[in-house]
C-alpha positions, 0 to 999 in steps of 0.5 A, a space after each residue: 499499500 502507498 505510504 501516507 505522508 505525515 503532513 499532508 499539507 507540506 506539498 502545498 505549503 512548500 511552493 507557497 513559501 518559495 513563492 513568498 520568498 521569491 516575491 520578497 527578493 524581487 520586491 527588495 531588488 525593485 526597491 534597491 534598483 529604484 533607490 528606495 532602499 539604498 544600501 548599495 556599497 557603491 558611492 551615490 551619484 551626488 558623492 561622485 559628481 558634487 562637492 562644495 566649492 570653497 571661498 577664494 580671494 580675487 585675482 592679483 595684478 598679474 592675473 588681471 592683466 592676463 584676464 584682460 588679454 584673454 578677454 581681448 583674444 576671445 573678442 577678436 575671435 568673435 569679430 573674425 567669426 562675424 566677418 567670416 559669416 558674411 561668406 561662410 555663415 548660413 546665409 539665405 538663398 534669397 534676400 542676402 543683404 551682402 550679395 553683390 556689395 563690393 566690400 562687405 560682400 567680398 567674403 562671399 566671393 572668397 569661400 576659402 578665406 571666409 571659411 578660414 576667418 570663421 574657423 580661426 575665430 571659432 578656435 580663438 574663442 574656444 582657446 580663450 574660454 579654456 584660458 578663462 577656466 584657469 581663473 574660474 575653476 582652476 585646477 580640476 582637482 584642487 580648484 583655483 587659488 584665486 577666482 575672477 569675480 562676477 563682474 569680470 565674467 559678465 563683461 567678458 561674456 558680454 564682449 564675446 556675445 556682441 559680435 555674434 549677435 550682429 552676425 549672420 546666422 551660423 552653424 544651422 539654418 533652423 532659423 529659416 524653418 522658424 520663419 517659414 512655420 511662423 508665416 504658416 501660422 500667421 496665414 491662419 493655416 495649421 503649421 502642425 498639419 502642413 509643411 512650408 512647401 505645401 503651405 507657402 509654395 516651393 518658390 516662396 522666398 521663406 521656403 527656398 532657404 528651409 533645408 530640403 529635408 524640412 520643407 514638407 514636415 510639420 513644425 515640431 515646436 510648441 505653440 508658445 514659440 510659434 505664437 511669438 514667431 507669428 507676431 514676428 511675422 506680422 511685423 516683418 512680413 517676408 523680410 528675412 533679415 528683420 525676421 532673423 534679427 527679432 528671433 535673435 532677440 528672443 534667443 538673447 532674452 533666453 540667454 539673459 535668463 540663463 545668466 540670471 538663474 544659473 548663478 543663483 542655482 549655483 549658490 543654492 547648490 554650494 557651487 561658485 557662481 562664476 565657475 557655473 557661469 563659465 561652464 554654462 553661459 560662457 560655454 562655446 556651445 551656447 555662444 555658437 548655437 544659441 547666440 550665433 545659431 539662434 536656436 529656440 533652446 535658448 528661450 526654453 532653457 532660460 524659462 526652465 532655469 528661471 522657473 526652477 530657481 523661483 520654485 526652489 526659492 519657495 521650497 527651501 525657505 523656512 516657514 509655511 508655503 503661503 502668500 509670497 512663498 506660494 506665489 513664488 512656487 506657482 510662478 516657477 511652475 508656470 515658467 517651467 510649463 511655459 518653457 515646455 510649450 517651446 520644447 517639451 523636454 523641459 517639462 521634466 524639471 517640473 517633476 523634480 521640483 515636485 519631488 523636492 516639494 513632496 520631500 518638504 511635505 513629508 516624503 510619503 505617498 500622500 505628499 507625492 500625490 499632492 505635489 503632483 496634483 498641484 504642479 500638474 494642475 499648473 502645467 495643464 492650465 498653462 498649456 491649455 491656456 497657451 494652446 487655446 489663446 494662440 489658436 494653435 491647439 494641441 496638434 503639436 503633441 503629434 509632431 514631437 517626433 518629427 526630428 527622428 528622421 535625421 540619423 545623428 551620430 551623437 545619439 548612442 542608440 542611433 550610433 549602435 544602429 548605424 554601426 551594426 547596419 554597417 557591419 552587416 553590409 561589410 560582412 555581406 548580410 545586408 543593410 539591417 540599419 532600420 531594423 536594428 534602430 527599431 530595437 535600439 531606440 526603444 531600449 534606450 528610451 526605457 533606460 532613459 526613463 529608468 534613470 530619470 525615475 531613479 533620480 526622482 526617487 533620489 530627490 524624494 529620499 534627500 540623497 541629491 539636490 533637484 538641480 543635480 538630478 535634473 541634470 543627470 536625467 536630462 543627460 541620460 535623455 539626450 544621450 539616449 535620444 534618437 536624435 542628438 544635435 550639438 546644442 541639445 547637450 546644453 539641456 544637461 550641461 547647464 543644470 549640471 554646471 550649477 551643481 556638478 563640480 567633480 572632474 568626472 563631470 567637468 573633464 568630459 564636459 569641457 573636452 566635448 564642448 571644445 571638440 564639437 564646437 570646432 568641428 562643425 561647419 559655420 554654414 550649417 551644411 558642407 563645403 568641398 573637402 579641399 576647401 575645408 582642408 585649406 581652411 583647416 591648415 591656415 587655422 592651425 597655422 594662425 592659431 599656432 602663431 597667435 599662441 607664440 606671439 602671446 606666450 608671455 602675456 596669456 597663461 598658456 603654460 600651466 604652472 604651480 600657483 603659490 598658496 594664498 598668504 594669510 593676509 590675502 585670506 584675511 582680506 578675502 574673509 573681510 570683504 563686505 557681504 551682501 546685506 542680510 535683509 536680501 538673501 538672494 542678492 548676488 555676491 559680486 567682486 568676491 568670488 564667494 559661494 553662498 550655499 543654499 539650504 537645500 540638499 547637496 
């Protein structure tokens, strides 16, 4: 006879226990993966990338003289770029204001010389920026012994921006797409349903300069930007030069907001404001692509950073959030929402502001839901108000993937797909690039979403400052985005410039900004190879000659800086601070850092 087991229920209990153990382990793994239960022996992102920057004295007489030389060196480069852009810039096909002119139109008739002038100016600005970094961040490991003050950096930045502000567009022809899409909206047509060729006609003066790839595509920009563009079209009609000028004013307004917000966010994170401005606002990528290139990222990033500063000013204040503090919070959220109606990625900043607010309210599920409801409500109201008031509706949400038609080598998933497709061709297996891209791009999107979710949780748990978490998340989004343009890097570089101080961030950010800034063609297209080679050889020779000439006037050589004396340190400590009644005032002329009370 068969044996009866002593415990007839044991065969059913054991699988249940095993399932419970597996479920518990899965839950623990999920919590640890998301950072909710952070018991990892590895250092956190904040520990790797961030450290508070110490106070320093101002520059001495010799360094001030070198700073003036650096300022003039970069300004000369900016002037050369502006002159060269008359022939090598992204000139319009029609209504070119310099065409046919005897003197001003000369660069357009000598393309090699025009390209050489522009490339030489580009290299000079990048070199001047790197030299300026000696007095902003100093040694990447130990920091500067002395640091230039905010006023000195502002004057330098202004001197470099002015020539580029009056130059023809460079490095991109996107501004002509802005003009054409704005004219479509001005005519009462839907720019989210029809492209410039269909709406304006192929032979229209504005369509002719739009790059061919974008002539039949609808606008990928938000309603706020096209609403402003429609106003510009109403003022300028079909005048391309006037339209470019007004669009550049919008870009400069965005840069001004960046310059206003970045040092305040840096002080909030315990970072020197001049180092943040040097890496962020004075970055050649910003000068070349937001100022000279007239990209609407300037307005998007300016509104986003200003909104973050206002919101954090409310969240990190002592006392309840009501009255003026509540107004600051709502205003900051509204500015972030406005920035997303230019380009949608900036809406991500609202999530990190919400997590910082939820942490203040208790860091629990109820606090997260309450913060999400409040800020989400603001975003919905602002977006609907702009979409309705502009008359453009919400059709823009269906055109956000328009740029995916471009295959960008700077995008990691796209690069993997292109590399795999090329390998298949070389091995005789056929070109499977499209099929591979259909796999790599969704996987990259999931990875970016996971990194963003983990950063959101880290802000809620208090392990990282929301500005730093936003920068890390935008960095993941940019690098894993299907299409990456050089100026997209500023989405991540600007917030990280206000928070990340470690060489692990600054070294690649500086290197990548420098390299990308000098390898792109200033006309937004391609020259004949022999013209590029001629200009490159002349640029190298000219830059080398300038370095030799200025070897004793500019700090080209890396030397060992003496430690500050006790008298210098005491003088720095005794420098008058800002009035106590104005906690948000800037500390000018001291190089000091006034850390905020927020998380590091």
